[in-house]
NULUMPA-221680 format. One record per residue: residue number from 1; residue in three letters; x, z, y of N, C-alpha, C, O in turn. Coordinates in steps of 0.001 Angstrom, whole numbers. Layout:
N
[NUM,ala,[X,Z,Y],[X,Z,Y],[X,Z,Y],[X,Z,Y]],
...
end
This chain:
211
[1,unk,[27396,-36852,-103593],[27193,-38191,-103042],[26144,-38934,-103851],[25281,-39633,-103320]],
[2,unk,[26261,-38748,-105187],[25308,-39423,-106064],[23901,-38886,-105817],[22946,-39660,-105739]],
[3,unk,[23770,-37578,-105696],[22464,-36956,-105465],[21860,-37436,-104158],[20666,-37722,-104073]],
[4,unk,[22687,-37516,-103165],[22219,-37983,-101876],[21731,-39413,-101967],[20740,-39761,-101324]],
[5,unk,[22382,-40235,-102728],[22010,-41628,-102891],[20673,-41738,-103590],[19800,-42521,-103216]],
[6,unk,[20545,-40877,-104673],[19286,-40894,-105424],[18146,-40432,-104535],[17065,-41020,-104545]],
[7,unk,[18387,-39380,-103769],[17347,-38872,-102885],[16975,-39904,-101843],[15798,-40076,-101526]],
[8,unk,[17958,-40581,-101314],[17702,-41609,-100317],[16904,-42750,-100920],[15982,-43267,-100289]],
[9,unk,[17256,-43151,-102151],[16524,-44221,-102813],[15089,-43823,-103082],[14180,-44643,-102951]],
[10,unk,[14871,-42551,-103464],[13518,-42072,-103708],[12693,-42081,-102441],[11516,-42440,-102460]],
[11,unk,[13315,-41683,-101331],[12616,-41688,-100043],[12213,-43087,-99650],[11118,-43299,-99129]],
[12,unk,[13091,-44047,-99895],[12768,-45441,-99566],[11605,-45934,-100405],[10723,-46629,-99898]],
[13,unk,[11593,-45578,-101694],[10505,-46003,-102577],[9183,-45390,-102147],[8151,-46061,-102134]],
[14,unk,[9222,-44089,-101790],[7995,-43426,-101353],[7469,-44054,-100075],[6270,-44299,-99936]],
[15,unk,[8389,-44316,-99132],[7984,-44939,-97873],[7401,-46319,-98116],[6417,-46707,-97487]],
[16,unk,[8025,-47070,-99047],[7508,-48402,-99349],[6144,-48350,-100000],[5290,-49190,-99717]],
[17,unk,[5925,-47373,-100871],[4632,-47227,-101530],[3541,-46878,-100538],[2429,-47401,-100603]],
[18,unk,[3885,-45961,-99595],[2910,-45591,-98576],[2552,-46771,-97693],[1391,-46954,-97328]],
[19,unk,[3548,-47568,-97350],[3292,-48733,-96509],[2390,-49731,-97214],[1498,-50310,-96594]],
[20,unk,[2613,-49934,-98508],[1763,-50846,-99276],[344,-50300,-99380],[-625,-51051,-99268]],
[21,unk,[222,-48985,-99594],[-1097,-48388,-99723],[-1886,-48481,-98431],[-3092,-48730,-98456]],
[22,unk,[-1215,-48284,-97294],[-1899,-48358,-96004],[-2230,-49780,-95617],[-3240,-50028,-94958]],
[23,unk,[-1392,-50713,-96018],[-1622,-52106,-95623],[-2638,-52796,-96506],[-3166,-53839,-96119]],
[24,unk,[-2939,-52245,-97702],[-3873,-52899,-98627],[-5264,-53058,-98037],[-5812,-54158,-98107]],
[25,unk,[-5880,-52003,-97446],[-7209,-52194,-96848],[-7192,-53185,-95697],[-8143,-53943,-95509]],
[26,unk,[-6094,-53178,-94916],[-6007,-54116,-93798],[-5936,-55541,-94296],[-6553,-56438,-93721]],
[27,unk,[-5185,-55751,-95362],[-5074,-57100,-95916],[-6404,-57551,-96488],[-6791,-58711,-96351]],
[28,unk,[-7115,-56602,-97146],[-8403,-56958,-97737],[-9406,-57304,-96658],[-10156,-58273,-96786]],
[29,unk,[-9423,-56495,-95565],[-10398,-56751,-94516],[-10114,-58049,-93795],[-11027,-58667,-93247]],
[30,unk,[-8853,-58474,-93787],[-8510,-59716,-93109],[-9077,-60920,-93840],[-9211,-61993,-93250]],
[31,unk,[-9418,-60761,-95129],[-9914,-61880,-95920],[-11406,-62127,-95710],[-11902,-63194,-96071]],
[32,unk,[-12136,-61164,-95135],[-13575,-61312,-94957],[-13854,-61959,-93607],[-13682,-61333,-92561]],
[33,unk,[-14282,-63200,-93637],[-14537,-63931,-92388],[-15715,-64870,-92580],[-15948,-65388,-93672]],
[34,unk,[-16447,-65078,-91501],[-17570,-66011,-91513],[-17036,-67437,-91488],[-16246,-67792,-90614]],
[35,unk,[-17464,-68251,-92444],[-16982,-69629,-92507],[-18085,-70653,-92252],[-17795,-71835,-92069]],
[36,unk,[-19339,-70220,-92238],[-20433,-71158,-91987],[-21725,-70422,-91717],[-21902,-69286,-92155]],
[37,unk,[-22639,-71072,-90990],[-23927,-70451,-90701],[-24953,-71508,-90329],[-24608,-72597,-89870]],
[38,unk,[-26204,-71174,-90533],[-27340,-71973,-90062],[-28287,-71056,-89322],[-28956,-70224,-89934]],
[39,unk,[-28351,-71205,-87983],[-27688,-72218,-87155],[-26246,-71835,-86841],[-25821,-70706,-87087]],
[40,unk,[-25501,-72799,-86293],[-24148,-72504,-85866],[-24168,-71832,-84498],[-25139,-71947,-83750]],
[41,unk,[-23098,-71140,-84187],[-23015,-70410,-82923],[-23114,-71370,-81740],[-22466,-72417,-81720]],
[42,unk,[-23935,-70999,-80755],[-24121,-71752,-79506],[-24715,-73145,-79724],[-24583,-74013,-78862]],
[43,unk,[-25362,-73363,-80857],[-25986,-74657,-81124],[-27410,-74688,-80579],[-27964,-73658,-80193]],
[44,unk,[-27992,-75888,-80554],[-29368,-76083,-80115],[-30184,-76588,-81305],[-29937,-77682,-81813]],
[45,unk,[-31145,-75796,-81742],[-32011,-76204,-82854],[-33183,-77012,-82320],[-33900,-76564,-81425]],
[46,unk,[-33373,-78196,-82869],[-34529,-79007,-82497],[-35569,-79053,-83605],[-36706,-79468,-83381]],
[47,unk,[-35175,-78623,-84809],[-36095,-78534,-85945],[-35858,-77215,-86660],[-34723,-76746,-86749]],
[48,unk,[-36927,-76616,-87169],[-36813,-75350,-87869],[-36278,-75594,-89285],[-36899,-76329,-90052]],
[49,unk,[-35140,-74991,-89645],[-34604,-75187,-91004],[-35427,-74434,-92031],[-36288,-73626,-91682]],
[50,unk,[-35156,-74705,-93303],[-35856,-73979,-94367],[-35464,-72503,-94375],[-36270,-71640,-94721]],
[51,unk,[-34219,-72223,-93990],[-33744,-70843,-94001],[-32623,-70677,-92994],[-31918,-71629,-92659]],
[52,unk,[-32469,-69446,-92516],[-31299,-69065,-91740],[-30300,-68456,-92714],[-30694,-67744,-93638]],
[53,unk,[-29009,-68728,-92521],[-28040,-68243,-93496],[-26663,-68052,-92874],[-26356,-68605,-91817]],
[54,unk,[-25845,-67256,-93553],[-24424,-67133,-93237],[-23645,-67275,-94539],[-24147,-66942,-95613]],
[55,unk,[-22425,-67768,-94436],[-21552,-67909,-95601],[-20195,-67317,-95262],[-19583,-67680,-94257]],
[56,unk,[-19726,-66400,-96110],[-18426,-65775,-95938],[-17397,-66465,-96815],[-17747,-67253,-97694]],
[57,unk,[-16119,-66165,-96571],[-15071,-66773,-97393],[-14778,-65967,-98647],[-13916,-66346,-99440]],
[58,unk,[-15489,-64853,-98835],[-15345,-64030,-100033],[-16734,-63720,-100580],[-17680,-63621,-99799]],
[59,unk,[-16891,-63565,-101886],[-18194,-63236,-102459],[-18731,-61920,-101908],[-17969,-61028,-101535]],
[60,unk,[-20053,-61818,-101865],[-20705,-60611,-101376],[-20864,-59599,-102507],[-20974,-59967,-103677]],
[61,unk,[-20874,-58312,-102138],[-21103,-57256,-103107],[-22612,-57055,-103221],[-23194,-56267,-102476]],
[62,unk,[-23237,-57761,-104145],[-24689,-57725,-104288],[-25099,-56444,-105009],[-24634,-56155,-106111]],
[63,unk,[-25987,-55680,-104355],[-26512,-54446,-104950],[-28018,-54582,-105085],[-28642,-55429,-104446]],
[64,unk,[-28592,-53727,-105936],[-30014,-53865,-106272],[-30915,-53669,-105068],[-31867,-54428,-104886]],
[65,unk,[-30637,-52655,-104229],[-31535,-52357,-103124],[-31166,-53084,-101834],[-31867,-52955,-100830]],
[66,unk,[-30082,-53840,-101851],[-29687,-54590,-100663],[-29203,-53718,-99517],[-29155,-54173,-98374]],
[67,unk,[-28841,-52471,-99805],[-28396,-51564,-98751],[-27099,-52071,-98127],[-26155,-52432,-98830]],
[68,unk,[-27070,-52090,-96798],[-25885,-52563,-96091],[-25952,-54011,-95682],[-25081,-54487,-94954]],
[69,unk,[-26981,-54737,-96142],[-27136,-56149,-95799],[-28272,-56335,-94797],[-29294,-55651,-94875]],
[70,unk,[-28093,-57250,-93869],[-29151,-57533,-92893],[-28932,-58920,-92306],[-27801,-59369,-92120]],
[71,unk,[-30046,-59584,-92020],[-30020,-60873,-91342],[-31271,-60922,-90471],[-32368,-61186,-90962]],
[72,unk,[-31099,-60666,-89173],[-32222,-60506,-88256],[-32173,-61563,-87155],[-31101,-61945,-86683]],
[73,unk,[-33352,-62024,-86760],[-33489,-63002,-85680],[-34202,-62317,-84521],[-35281,-61751,-84699]],
[74,unk,[-33600,-62367,-83328],[-34203,-61732,-82142],[-34235,-62726,-80988],[-33355,-63576,-80850]],
[75,unk,[-35280,-62596,-80156],[-35364,-63439,-78964],[-34764,-62705,-77768],[-34268,-61586,-77901]],
[76,unk,[-34812,-63339,-76609],[-34175,-62769,-75428],[-34827,-61475,-74978],[-34190,-60673,-74294]],
[77,unk,[-36085,-61251,-75347],[-36795,-60037,-74951],[-36677,-58923,-75985],[-37222,-57837,-75785]],
[78,unk,[-35971,-59179,-77093],[-35782,-58143,-78102],[-36770,-58178,-79243],[-36745,-57284,-80090]],
[79,unk,[-37650,-59181,-79304],[-38600,-59293,-80401],[-37931,-59799,-81673],[-36964,-60558,-81615]],
[80,unk,[-38455,-59372,-82826],[-37904,-59765,-84124],[-38806,-60808,-84791],[-40008,-60865,-84532]],
[81,unk,[-38195,-61637,-85661],[-38938,-62687,-86367],[-38551,-62688,-87847],[-37450,-62281,-88218]],
[82,unk,[-39486,-63156,-88685],[-39214,-63269,-90110],[-39913,-62188,-90916],[-40690,-61398,-90379]],
[83,unk,[-39620,-62162,-92237],[-40262,-61195,-93135],[-39301,-60143,-93661],[-39714,-59241,-94391]],
[84,unk,[-38025,-60242,-93304],[-37053,-59241,-93723],[-36511,-59422,-95128],[-35654,-58647,-95553]],
[85,unk,[-36985,-60427,-95866],[-36520,-60654,-97241],[-35218,-61453,-97233],[-35084,-62422,-96487]],
[86,unk,[-34255,-61041,-98069],[-32945,-61674,-98129],[-32679,-62253,-99511],[-33131,-61717,-100523]],
[87,unk,[-31936,-63358,-99537],[-31441,-63930,-100786],[-29923,-64008,-100689],[-29378,-64489,-99696]],
[88,unk,[-29244,-63529,-101735],[-27777,-63523,-101742],[-27262,-64224,-102991],[-27677,-63922,-104110]],
[89,unk,[-26363,-65154,-102779],[-25758,-65888,-103885],[-24301,-66161,-103554],[-23981,-66841,-102579]],
[90,unk,[-23421,-65609,-104394],[-21973,-65732,-104177],[-21596,-65209,-102786],[-21652,-64006,-102534]],
[91,unk,[-21212,-66123,-101886],[-20765,-65703,-100554],[-21792,-65994,-99472],[-21479,-65890,-98286]],
[92,unk,[-23029,-66362,-99860],[-24047,-66765,-98888],[-25241,-65809,-98909],[-25706,-65395,-99971]],
[93,unk,[-25717,-65474,-97728],[-26923,-64672,-97570],[-27891,-65453,-96689],[-27475,-66023,-95681]],
[94,unk,[-29187,-65491,-97050],[-30159,-66287,-96296],[-31491,-65566,-96217],[-31766,-64636,-96975]],
[95,unk,[-32321,-66025,-95268],[-33677,-65518,-95091],[-34554,-66654,-94590],[-34059,-67585,-93955]],
[96,unk,[-35856,-66587,-94868],[-36772,-67645,-94437],[-36762,-67746,-92915],[-36717,-66732,-92218]],
[97,unk,[-36805,-68978,-92405],[-36714,-69208,-90964],[-38067,-69055,-90294],[-39078,-69556,-90786]],
[98,unk,[-38075,-68358,-89166],[-39272,-68204,-88332],[-38821,-67964,-86907],[-37913,-67171,-86657]],
[99,unk,[-39471,-68663,-85957],[-39138,-68521,-84542],[-40408,-68554,-83713],[-41459,-68989,-84182]],
[100,unk,[-40301,-68096,-82490],[-41428,-68120,-81572],[-41359,-69323,-80649],[-41092,-70440,-81092]],
[101,unk,[-41596,-69097,-79385],[-41566,-70172,-78397],[-40132,-70589,-78113],[-39209,-69830,-78408]],
[102,unk,[-39919,-71771,-77550],[-38560,-72214,-77219],[-37844,-71211,-76315],[-38463,-70554,-75480]],
[103,unk,[-36541,-71109,-76498],[-35755,-70191,-75682],[-34484,-69766,-76390],[-34084,-70367,-77387]],
[104,unk,[-33849,-68721,-75863],[-32589,-68207,-76402],[-32858,-67189,-77509],[-33731,-66331,-77375]],
[105,unk,[-32103,-67292,-78599],[-32223,-66390,-79735],[-30837,-65942,-80197],[-29820,-66536,-79837]],
[106,unk,[-30824,-64883,-81001],[-29580,-64387,-81598],[-29839,-64033,-83049],[-30819,-63360,-83369]],
[107,unk,[-28951,-64492,-83932],[-29001,-64106,-85344],[-27959,-63016,-85567],[-26761,-63252,-85411]],
[108,unk,[-28423,-61819,-85933],[-27536,-60699,-86204],[-27374,-60553,-87714],[-28364,-60573,-88445]],
[109,unk,[-26142,-60408,-88188],[-25917,-60307,-89617],[-24980,-59148,-89957],[-24135,-58742,-89159]],
[110,unk,[-25163,-58640,-91161],[-24280,-57602,-91697],[-24217,-57759,-93204],[-25247,-57923,-93858]],
[111,unk,[-23009,-57710,-93759],[-22836,-57871,-95202],[-21880,-56793,-95725],[-21191,-56122,-94956]],
[112,unk,[-21860,-56648,-97038],[-20890,-55785,-97707],[-20053,-56683,-98608],[-20584,-57332,-99509]],
[113,unk,[-18758,-56722,-98369],[-17883,-57584,-99162],[-17613,-56964,-100524],[-17983,-55817,-100772]],
[114,unk,[-16977,-57709,-101392],[-16743,-57226,-102753],[-15839,-56001,-102793],[-15903,-55221,-103743]],
[115,unk,[-14990,-55815,-101767],[-14120,-54643,-101757],[-14834,-53421,-101180],[-14238,-52349,-101078]],
[116,unk,[-16140,-53579,-100793],[-16943,-52437,-100403],[-17030,-52145,-98925],[-17756,-51228,-98541]],
[117,unk,[-16331,-52874,-98072],[-16431,-52567,-96644],[-17428,-53490,-95962],[-17722,-54580,-96452]],
[118,unk,[-17947,-53036,-94816],[-19019,-53721,-94102],[-18450,-54612,-93001],[-17500,-54246,-92308]],
[119,unk,[-19054,-55791,-92859],[-18684,-56733,-91801],[-19979,-57180,-91123],[-20985,-57406,-91795]],
[120,unk,[-19957,-57307,-89796],[-21157,-57766,-89102],[-20780,-58660,-87926],[-19608,-58772,-87567]],
[121,unk,[-21788,-59293,-87333],[-21545,-60181,-86202],[-22849,-60703,-85623],[-23932,-60383,-86112]],
[122,unk,[-22734,-61511,-84572],[-23888,-62099,-83893],[-23659,-63597,-83695],[-22537,-64034,-83438]],
[123,unk,[-24738,-64381,-83817],[-24665,-65827,-83628],[-25748,-66232,-82638],[-26922,-66277,-83006]],
[124,unk,[-25387,-66529,-81392],[-26385,-66966,-80412],[-26718,-68442,-80601],[-25851,-69239,-80959]],
[125,unk,[-27984,-68805,-80356],[-28388,-70209,-80428],[-29617,-70411,-79562],[-30214,-69451,-79075]],
[126,unk,[-29985,-71661,-79375],[-31141,-72009,-78545],[-32156,-72769,-79382],[-31795,-73662,-80148]],
[127,unk,[-33412,-72419,-79237],[-34512,-73087,-79940],[-35198,-74024,-78964],[-35840,-73586,-78009]],
[128,unk,[-35053,-75337,-79219],[-35637,-76346,-78333],[-36224,-77471,-79183],[-35625,-78540,-79293]],
[129,unk,[-37399,-77236,-79788],[-37985,-78220,-80711],[-38542,-79434,-79986],[-39066,-79327,-78878]],
[130,unk,[-38420,-80597,-80633],[-39000,-81817,-80074],[-40512,-81826,-80267],[-41252,-82221,-79366]],
[131,unk,[-40972,-81392,-81437],[-42401,-81226,-81711],[-42646,-79739,-81921],[-42233,-79168,-82930]],
[132,unk,[-43321,-79117,-80959],[-43491,-77670,-80989],[-44438,-77254,-82111],[-45624,-77580,-82062]],
[133,unk,[-43937,-76538,-83124],[-44827,-76017,-84161],[-45550,-74782,-83653],[-45301,-74310,-82544]],
[134,unk,[-46455,-74264,-84489],[-47154,-73033,-84110],[-46133,-71893,-84105],[-45542,-71605,-85145]],
[135,unk,[-45909,-71235,-82957],[-44865,-70207,-82903],[-45260,-68956,-83674],[-46431,-68582,-83723]],
[136,unk,[-44260,-68317,-84275],[-44493,-67037,-84942],[-44579,-65933,-83892],[-44063,-66075,-82783]],
[137,unk,[-45233,-64840,-84251],[-45352,-63703,-83336],[-44089,-62854,-83381],[-43530,-62610,-84451]],
[138,unk,[-43648,-62412,-82220],[-42508,-61501,-82148],[-42950,-60112,-82599],[-44033,-59652,-82237]],
[139,unk,[-42106,-59444,-83393],[-42406,-58110,-83902],[-41638,-57068,-83100],[-40563,-57345,-82567]],
[140,unk,[-42200,-55872,-83021],[-41596,-54820,-82203],[-40438,-54105,-82895],[-39705,-53358,-82247]],
[141,unk,[-40261,-54318,-84197],[-39188,-53667,-84949],[-38715,-54607,-86051],[-39435,-55536,-86417]],
[142,unk,[-37515,-54382,-86586],[-37025,-55254,-87661],[-37973,-55256,-88852],[-38376,-54184,-89306]],
[143,unk,[-38343,-56421,-89374],[-39233,-56458,-90541],[-38522,-55982,-91797],[-37310,-56144,-91935]],
[144,unk,[-39284,-55396,-92708],[-38762,-54928,-93992],[-39468,-55698,-95090],[-40696,-55773,-95114]],
[145,unk,[-38693,-56269,-95999],[-39255,-57103,-97056],[-40254,-56322,-97900],[-39943,-55241,-98401]],
[146,unk,[-41462,-56878,-98056],[-42481,-56256,-98874],[-43271,-55169,-98192],[-44161,-54575,-98801]],
[147,unk,[-42958,-54891,-96915],[-43666,-53858,-96159],[-44454,-54534,-95049],[-43993,-55514,-94465]],
[148,unk,[-45640,-54014,-94757],[-46470,-54597,-93709],[-45683,-54710,-92414],[-44967,-53787,-92026]],
[149,unk,[-45821,-55846,-91751],[-45066,-56111,-90536],[-45473,-55155,-89432],[-46645,-54788,-89337]],
[150,unk,[-44516,-54738,-88585],[-44867,-53887,-87436],[-45715,-54650,-86443],[-45887,-55863,-86557]],
[151,unk,[-46246,-53927,-85465],[-47130,-54538,-84473],[-46390,-55609,-83675],[-45230,-55423,-83308]],
[152,unk,[-47074,-56748,-83402],[-46453,-57763,-82534],[-46205,-57189,-81152],[-46908,-56284,-80702]],
[153,unk,[-45191,-57732,-80484],[-44850,-57269,-79152],[-44889,-58431,-78185],[-44696,-59578,-78588]],
[154,unk,[-45136,-58155,-76912],[-45108,-59194,-75894],[-43663,-59588,-75652],[-42816,-58730,-75403]],
[155,unk,[-43378,-60875,-75722],[-42000,-61336,-75610],[-41883,-62409,-74560],[-42794,-63215,-74372]],
[156,unk,[-40739,-62415,-73863],[-40526,-63392,-72800],[-40399,-64799,-73360],[-40765,-65767,-72694]],
[157,unk,[-39879,-64922,-74590],[-39675,-66246,-75149],[-40686,-66582,-76230],[-40527,-67574,-76941]],
[158,unk,[-41706,-65778,-76359],[-42745,-66035,-77346],[-44079,-66203,-76658],[-44369,-65532,-75668]],
[159,unk,[-44890,-67101,-77186],[-46203,-67335,-76604],[-47135,-66204,-76962],[-47266,-65853,-78134]],
[160,unk,[-47777,-65637,-75980],[-48689,-64521,-76229],[-49910,-65005,-76983],[-50450,-66072,-76689]],
[161,unk,[-50344,-64214,-77960],[-51521,-64585,-78742],[-52780,-64215,-77991],[-52769,-63262,-77213]],
[162,unk,[-53882,-64951,-78204],[-55136,-64612,-77520],[-55603,-63224,-77895],[-55422,-62788,-79032]],
[163,unk,[-56190,-62542,-76963],[-56669,-61184,-77230],[-57908,-61225,-78101],[-58771,-62088,-77936]],
[164,unk,[-57990,-60274,-79040],[-59143,-60224,-79933],[-60353,-59627,-79236],[-61482,-59787,-79698]],
[165,unk,[-60122,-58939,-78124],[-61228,-58322,-77392],[-61692,-59246,-76290],[-60892,-59710,-75477]],
[166,unk,[-63001,-59517,-76262],[-63532,-60424,-75253],[-63454,-59778,-73883],[-63655,-58572,-73746]],
[167,unk,[-63166,-60572,-72881],[-63114,-60076,-71513],[-64518,-59898,-70985],[-65313,-60836,-71044]],
[168,unk,[-64859,-58704,-70459],[-66224,-58490,-69944],[-66548,-59462,-68825],[-65705,-59769,-67981]],
[169,unk,[-67776,-59937,-68834],[-68201,-60854,-67787],[-68485,-60058,-66527],[-69228,-59078,-66567]],
[170,unk,[-67903,-60468,-65409],[-68087,-59733,-64158],[-69512,-59898,-63659],[-70104,-60968,-63794]],
[171,unk,[-70069,-58818,-63072],[-71402,-58892,-62510],[-71385,-59732,-61246],[-70483,-59607,-60418]],
[172,unk,[-72384,-60588,-61103],[-72456,-61452,-59933],[-73092,-60677,-58794],[-74254,-60289,-58907]],
[173,unk,[-72382,-60437,-57705],[-72950,-59655,-56608],[-73945,-60473,-55819],[-73820,-61694,-55723]],
[174,unk,[-74946,-59796,-55248],[-75898,-60475,-54375],[-75310,-60586,-52982],[-74337,-59904,-52661]],
[175,unk,[-75883,-61428,-52164],[-75344,-61681,-50836],[-75341,-60423,-50001],[-76315,-59669,-49987]],
[176,unk,[-74229,-60197,-49296],[-74065,-59076,-48360],[-74254,-57733,-49034],[-74566,-56745,-48368]],
[177,unk,[-74070,-57680,-50349],[-74138,-56408,-51055],[-75540,-55875,-51211],[-75696,-54710,-51577]],
[178,unk,[-76593,-56677,-50949],[-77972,-56214,-51076],[-78378,-56288,-52530],[-78076,-57275,-53201]],
[179,unk,[-79059,-55262,-53041],[-79440,-55273,-54445],[-80600,-56234,-54680],[-81237,-56716,-53742]],
[180,unk,[-80854,-56498,-55960],[-81841,-57507,-56346],[-83254,-57113,-55912],[-84014,-57990,-55502]],
[181,unk,[-83641,-55846,-55982],[-84990,-55421,-55607],[-85266,-55701,-54134],[-86357,-56141,-53768]],
[182,unk,[-84274,-55442,-53299],[-84449,-55702,-51863],[-84612,-57183,-51592],[-85439,-57588,-50775]],
[183,unk,[-83804,-58005,-52295],[-83912,-59454,-52122],[-85303,-59936,-52514],[-85899,-60750,-51809]],
[184,unk,[-85832,-59432,-53651],[-87166,-59853,-54080],[-88242,-59404,-53081],[-89180,-60154,-52811]],
[185,unk,[-88116,-58185,-52529],[-89109,-57694,-51573],[-89112,-58546,-50310],[-90174,-58909,-49806]],
[186,unk,[-87914,-58869,-49795],[-87823,-59700,-48589],[-88373,-61089,-48863],[-89084,-61658,-48034]],
[187,unk,[-88044,-61632,-50025],[-88545,-62961,-50379],[-90052,-62990,-50466],[-90692,-63940,-50015]],
[188,unk,[-90632,-61928,-51059],[-92089,-61870,-51162],[-92752,-61777,-49798],[-93781,-62410,-49562]],
[189,unk,[-92157,-60977,-48883],[-92719,-60836,-47539],[-92681,-62165,-46785],[-93649,-62529,-46117]],
[190,unk,[-91589,-62872,-46890],[-91473,-64168,-46224],[-92478,-65161,-46783],[-93074,-65944,-46043]],
[191,unk,[-92660,-65119,-48106],[-93615,-66027,-48732],[-95037,-65731,-48236],[-95798,-66649,-47931]],
[192,unk,[-95385,-64441,-48161],[-96727,-64062,-47691],[-96941,-64489,-46245],[-98022,-64962,-45891]],
[193,unk,[-95923,-64327,-45407],[-96040,-64733,-44004],[-96229,-66235,-43884],[-96993,-66705,-43042]],
[194,unk,[-95542,-66976,-44714],[-95685,-68428,-44681],[-97076,-68864,-45088],[-97661,-69762,-44483]],
[195,unk,[-97606,-68215,-46129],[-98964,-68561,-46574],[-99983,-68246,-45480],[-100890,-69043,-45242]],
[196,unk,[-99849,-67086,-44801],[-100778,-66703,-43736],[-100724,-67695,-42586],[-101760,-68043,-42019]],
[197,unk,[-99539,-68150,-42238],[-99393,-69117,-41147],[-100056,-70429,-41506],[-100684,-71058,-40655]],
[198,unk,[-99929,-70848,-42737],[-100535,-72100,-43166],[-102059,-72008,-43109],[-102727,-72953,-42691]],
[199,unk,[-102609,-70861,-43533],[-104064,-70684,-43500],[-104567,-70702,-42055],[-105613,-71285,-41768]],
[200,unk,[-103830,-70070,-41155],[-104244,-70036,-39733],[-104273,-71423,-39135],[-105169,-71759,-38360]],
[201,unk,[-103280,-72235,-39500],[-103236,-73608,-38981],[-104433,-74405,-39480],[-105040,-75163,-38724]],
[202,unk,[-104765,-74233,-40743],[-105902,-74973,-41328],[-107201,-74549,-40658],[-108023,-75401,-40321]],
[203,unk,[-107401,-73262,-40459],[-108621,-72776,-39826],[-108720,-73237,-38377],[-109811,-73558,-37907]],
[204,unk,[-107618,-73276,-37676],[-107637,-73727,-36282],[-108023,-75191,-36189],[-108668,-75604,-35225]],
[205,unk,[-107645,-75963,-37160],[-107974,-77388,-37122],[-109446,-77641,-37377],[-109969,-78688,-36996]],
[206,unk,[-110114,-76710,-38008],[-111518,-76900,-38345],[-112456,-76445,-37225],[-113643,-76769,-37247]],
[207,unk,[-111938,-75699,-36249],[-112807,-75215,-35166],[-113323,-76380,-34300],[-112607,-77348,-34049]],
[208,unk,[-114567,-76261,-33858],[-115140,-77299,-32999],[-114616,-77156,-31582],[-114419,-76041,-31101]],
[209,unk,[-114396,-78252,-30926],[-113881,-78165,-29560],[-114974,-77627,-28605],[-116151,-77934,-28794]],
[210,unk,[-114600,-76834,-27591],[-115525,-76247,-26634],[-115946,-77300,-25613],[-115084,-77964,-25037]],
[211,unk,[-117360,-77486,-25350],[-117834,-78530,-24395],[-117462,-78175,-22976],[-117773,-78925,-22051]],
end
């Protein structure tokens, strides 16, 4: 009876230990939550802030290469904005603010919490400035800090930049599709006929009348 009791007590302890071990990651992950952001979700920006940022309720696991962290701004057409450089302090991650033309945007974020697991999310917002600044160009791929920016892309919510290549000037067609040489030849013939007619009129006026 005693052995059975001891065995039963050991089983209960093992089961309790397993339950605590399995619940620990769940409890830790429950503590990682977004508590603030610039811009806020579904807000309307009328002025460009100094930086876009998110703030978590737990400190971030800051690593030297920033692997696992991201803060990207995209427009409705999928274009990216910014330089890709991140700043992390305690529970806040930020990047320099850059936007294109007015319209719908999304801030995508991903962080690594101090317990080592990854958390991510999306924050939609609208860009509607009162005084329109010079819009940034939308990029075709996420920018990487310190690396040359990818090629700009045509975006529905970004103003297209002027083309660097001049548009060829269209050739001016002559009337009825006649080439220039033919026009000059016809013009010369008409001019000669007019001169001959004028000379004939002058000579006719000088003739003496018949008695």
